[in-house]
PyMOL commands that place a pseudoatom at each C-alpha (Angstrom):
pseudoatom trace, name=CA, resn=UNK, resi=1, chain=A, elem=C, hetatm=0, pos=[76.760, -103.381, 19.668]
pseudoatom trace, name=CA, resn=UNK, resi=2, chain=A, elem=C, hetatm=0, pos=[73.671, -104.405, 17.768]
pseudoatom trace, name=CA, resn=UNK, resi=3, chain=A, elem=C, hetatm=0, pos=[71.585, -101.603, 19.266]
pseudoatom trace, name=CA, resn=UNK, resi=4, chain=A, elem=C, hetatm=0, pos=[74.290, -99.080, 18.349]
pseudoatom trace, name=CA, resn=UNK, resi=5, chain=A, elem=C, hetatm=0, pos=[74.305, -100.261, 14.737]
pseudoatom trace, name=CA, resn=UNK, resi=6, chain=A, elem=C, hetatm=0, pos=[70.533, -100.059, 14.568]
pseudoatom trace, name=CA, resn=UNK, resi=7, chain=A, elem=C, hetatm=0, pos=[70.661, -96.529, 15.951]
pseudoatom trace, name=CA, resn=UNK, resi=8, chain=A, elem=C, hetatm=0, pos=[73.362, -95.579, 13.444]
pseudoatom trace, name=CA, resn=UNK, resi=9, chain=A, elem=C, hetatm=0, pos=[71.352, -97.056, 10.584]
pseudoatom trace, name=CA, resn=UNK, resi=10, chain=A, elem=C, hetatm=0, pos=[68.213, -95.160, 11.623]
pseudoatom trace, name=CA, resn=UNK, resi=11, chain=A, elem=C, hetatm=0, pos=[70.241, -91.965, 11.948]
pseudoatom trace, name=CA, resn=UNK, resi=12, chain=A, elem=C, hetatm=0, pos=[71.728, -92.418, 8.462]
pseudoatom trace, name=CA, resn=UNK, resi=13, chain=A, elem=C, hetatm=0, pos=[68.311, -93.144, 6.967]
pseudoatom trace, name=CA, resn=UNK, resi=14, chain=A, elem=C, hetatm=0, pos=[66.791, -90.071, 8.592]
pseudoatom trace, name=CA, resn=UNK, resi=15, chain=A, elem=C, hetatm=0, pos=[69.694, -87.918, 7.348]
pseudoatom trace, name=CA, resn=UNK, resi=16, chain=A, elem=C, hetatm=0, pos=[69.199, -89.232, 3.814]
pseudoatom trace, name=CA, resn=UNK, resi=17, chain=A, elem=C, hetatm=0, pos=[65.464, -88.665, 4.027]
pseudoatom trace, name=CA, resn=UNK, resi=18, chain=A, elem=C, hetatm=0, pos=[65.790, -85.107, 5.302]
pseudoatom trace, name=CA, resn=UNK, resi=19, chain=A, elem=C, hetatm=0, pos=[68.356, -84.148, 2.646]
pseudoatom trace, name=CA, resn=UNK, resi=20, chain=A, elem=C, hetatm=0, pos=[66.162, -85.657, -0.091]
pseudoatom trace, name=CA, resn=UNK, resi=21, chain=A, elem=C, hetatm=0, pos=[63.151, -83.781, 1.258]
pseudoatom trace, name=CA, resn=UNK, resi=22, chain=A, elem=C, hetatm=0, pos=[65.158, -80.537, 1.274]
pseudoatom trace, name=CA, resn=UNK, resi=23, chain=A, elem=C, hetatm=0, pos=[66.180, -81.059, -2.377]
pseudoatom trace, name=CA, resn=UNK, resi=24, chain=A, elem=C, hetatm=0, pos=[62.626, -81.825, -3.433]
pseudoatom trace, name=CA, resn=UNK, resi=25, chain=A, elem=C, hetatm=0, pos=[61.302, -78.806, -1.574]
pseudoatom trace, name=CA, resn=UNK, resi=26, chain=A, elem=C, hetatm=0, pos=[63.594, -76.477, -3.533]
pseudoatom trace, name=CA, resn=UNK, resi=27, chain=A, elem=C, hetatm=0, pos=[62.434, -77.924, -6.842]
pseudoatom trace, name=CA, resn=UNK, resi=28, chain=A, elem=C, hetatm=0, pos=[58.749, -77.735, -6.029]
pseudoatom trace, name=CA, resn=UNK, resi=29, chain=A, elem=C, hetatm=0, pos=[58.899, -74.066, -5.036]
pseudoatom trace, name=CA, resn=UNK, resi=30, chain=A, elem=C, hetatm=0, pos=[59.237, -72.952, -8.668]
pseudoatom trace, name=CA, resn=UNK, resi=31, chain=A, elem=C, hetatm=0, pos=[55.615, -72.631, -9.747]
pseudoatom trace, name=CA, resn=UNK, resi=32, chain=A, elem=C, hetatm=0, pos=[54.432, -70.560, -12.685]
pseudoatom trace, name=CA, resn=UNK, resi=33, chain=A, elem=C, hetatm=0, pos=[50.753, -69.855, -13.277]
pseudoatom trace, name=CA, resn=UNK, resi=34, chain=A, elem=C, hetatm=0, pos=[49.296, -68.367, -16.433]
pseudoatom trace, name=CA, resn=UNK, resi=35, chain=A, elem=C, hetatm=0, pos=[45.903, -68.098, -18.122]
pseudoatom trace, name=CA, resn=UNK, resi=36, chain=A, elem=C, hetatm=0, pos=[45.223, -69.373, -21.640]
pseudoatom trace, name=CA, resn=UNK, resi=37, chain=A, elem=C, hetatm=0, pos=[42.061, -68.703, -23.681]
pseudoatom trace, name=CA, resn=UNK, resi=38, chain=A, elem=C, hetatm=0, pos=[39.872, -71.814, -23.950]
pseudoatom trace, name=CA, resn=UNK, resi=39, chain=A, elem=C, hetatm=0, pos=[40.145, -72.285, -27.744]
pseudoatom trace, name=CA, resn=UNK, resi=40, chain=A, elem=C, hetatm=0, pos=[43.944, -72.006, -27.564]
pseudoatom trace, name=CA, resn=UNK, resi=41, chain=A, elem=C, hetatm=0, pos=[43.985, -74.520, -24.694]
pseudoatom trace, name=CA, resn=UNK, resi=42, chain=A, elem=C, hetatm=0, pos=[42.001, -77.024, -26.786]
pseudoatom trace, name=CA, resn=UNK, resi=43, chain=A, elem=C, hetatm=0, pos=[44.364, -76.579, -29.751]
pseudoatom trace, name=CA, resn=UNK, resi=44, chain=A, elem=C, hetatm=0, pos=[47.416, -76.945, -27.502]
pseudoatom trace, name=CA, resn=UNK, resi=45, chain=A, elem=C, hetatm=0, pos=[45.988, -80.072, -25.877]
pseudoatom trace, name=CA, resn=UNK, resi=46, chain=A, elem=C, hetatm=0, pos=[45.356, -81.708, -29.288]
pseudoatom trace, name=CA, resn=UNK, resi=47, chain=A, elem=C, hetatm=0, pos=[48.865, -80.783, -30.459]
pseudoatom trace, name=CA, resn=UNK, resi=48, chain=A, elem=C, hetatm=0, pos=[50.411, -82.189, -27.285]
pseudoatom trace, name=CA, resn=UNK, resi=49, chain=A, elem=C, hetatm=0, pos=[48.500, -85.466, -27.676]
pseudoatom trace, name=CA, resn=UNK, resi=50, chain=A, elem=C, hetatm=0, pos=[49.631, -85.757, -31.313]
pseudoatom trace, name=CA, resn=UNK, resi=51, chain=A, elem=C, hetatm=0, pos=[53.256, -85.213, -30.294]
pseudoatom trace, name=CA, resn=UNK, resi=52, chain=A, elem=C, hetatm=0, pos=[52.986, -87.992, -27.703]
pseudoatom trace, name=CA, resn=UNK, resi=53, chain=A, elem=C, hetatm=0, pos=[53.365, -86.073, -24.455]
pseudoatom trace, name=CA, resn=UNK, resi=54, chain=A, elem=C, hetatm=0, pos=[51.426, -87.353, -21.462]
pseudoatom trace, name=CA, resn=UNK, resi=55, chain=A, elem=C, hetatm=0, pos=[50.443, -83.945, -20.075]
pseudoatom trace, name=CA, resn=UNK, resi=56, chain=A, elem=C, hetatm=0, pos=[50.340, -80.359, -21.248]
pseudoatom trace, name=CA, resn=UNK, resi=57, chain=A, elem=C, hetatm=0, pos=[52.595, -79.380, -18.336]
pseudoatom trace, name=CA, resn=UNK, resi=58, chain=A, elem=C, hetatm=0, pos=[55.279, -81.843, -19.529]
pseudoatom trace, name=CA, resn=UNK, resi=59, chain=A, elem=C, hetatm=0, pos=[55.216, -80.219, -22.975]
pseudoatom trace, name=CA, resn=UNK, resi=60, chain=A, elem=C, hetatm=0, pos=[55.406, -76.714, -21.492]
pseudoatom trace, name=CA, resn=UNK, resi=61, chain=A, elem=C, hetatm=0, pos=[58.296, -77.649, -19.174]
pseudoatom trace, name=CA, resn=UNK, resi=62, chain=A, elem=C, hetatm=0, pos=[60.233, -79.084, -22.096]
pseudoatom trace, name=CA, resn=UNK, resi=63, chain=A, elem=C, hetatm=0, pos=[59.526, -76.013, -24.245]
pseudoatom trace, name=CA, resn=UNK, resi=64, chain=A, elem=C, hetatm=0, pos=[60.767, -73.685, -21.492]
pseudoatom trace, name=CA, resn=UNK, resi=65, chain=A, elem=C, hetatm=0, pos=[63.877, -75.832, -21.006]
pseudoatom trace, name=CA, resn=UNK, resi=66, chain=A, elem=C, hetatm=0, pos=[64.560, -75.622, -24.770]
pseudoatom trace, name=CA, resn=UNK, resi=67, chain=A, elem=C, hetatm=0, pos=[64.188, -71.827, -24.705]
pseudoatom trace, name=CA, resn=UNK, resi=68, chain=A, elem=C, hetatm=0, pos=[66.676, -71.587, -21.832]
pseudoatom trace, name=CA, resn=UNK, resi=69, chain=A, elem=C, hetatm=0, pos=[69.177, -73.823, -23.658]
pseudoatom trace, name=CA, resn=UNK, resi=70, chain=A, elem=C, hetatm=0, pos=[68.824, -71.779, -26.856]
pseudoatom trace, name=CA, resn=UNK, resi=71, chain=A, elem=C, hetatm=0, pos=[69.358, -68.551, -24.923]
pseudoatom trace, name=CA, resn=UNK, resi=72, chain=A, elem=C, hetatm=0, pos=[72.465, -69.977, -23.240]
pseudoatom trace, name=CA, resn=UNK, resi=73, chain=A, elem=C, hetatm=0, pos=[73.827, -70.997, -26.642]
pseudoatom trace, name=CA, resn=UNK, resi=74, chain=A, elem=C, hetatm=0, pos=[73.104, -67.498, -27.946]
pseudoatom trace, name=CA, resn=UNK, resi=75, chain=A, elem=C, hetatm=0, pos=[74.962, -65.949, -24.999]
pseudoatom trace, name=CA, resn=UNK, resi=76, chain=A, elem=C, hetatm=0, pos=[77.914, -68.299, -25.496]
pseudoatom trace, name=CA, resn=UNK, resi=77, chain=A, elem=C, hetatm=0, pos=[78.116, -67.361, -29.175]
pseudoatom trace, name=CA, resn=UNK, resi=78, chain=A, elem=C, hetatm=0, pos=[77.862, -63.633, -28.471]
pseudoatom trace, name=CA, resn=UNK, resi=79, chain=A, elem=C, hetatm=0, pos=[80.657, -63.866, -25.885]
pseudoatom trace, name=CA, resn=UNK, resi=80, chain=A, elem=C, hetatm=0, pos=[82.955, -65.505, -28.448]
pseudoatom trace, name=CA, resn=UNK, resi=81, chain=A, elem=C, hetatm=0, pos=[82.821, -62.471, -30.718]
pseudoatom trace, name=CA, resn=UNK, resi=82, chain=A, elem=C, hetatm=0, pos=[83.435, -59.813, -28.087]
for i in range(1, 82): cmd.bond("trace and resi %d" % i, "trace and resi %d" % (i + 1))
show_as sticks, trace
zoom trace
């Protein structure tokens, strides 16, 4: 009985691990690369530090998320008046 429970526990842990890994893999596949002129990068980095973000990428992710939310709100509003 004890060996069966241990086997079941290991099976459940491996299932959880593989499903977590699958979820994380989907998230990490969304990569965007762009080039910024050096003087703009320096200005952006200073601005980001003043605003209290840890990394430039965190600031950019949040800005993109805000743009998406604003666009969704815009679409919702435009659908109301159709």
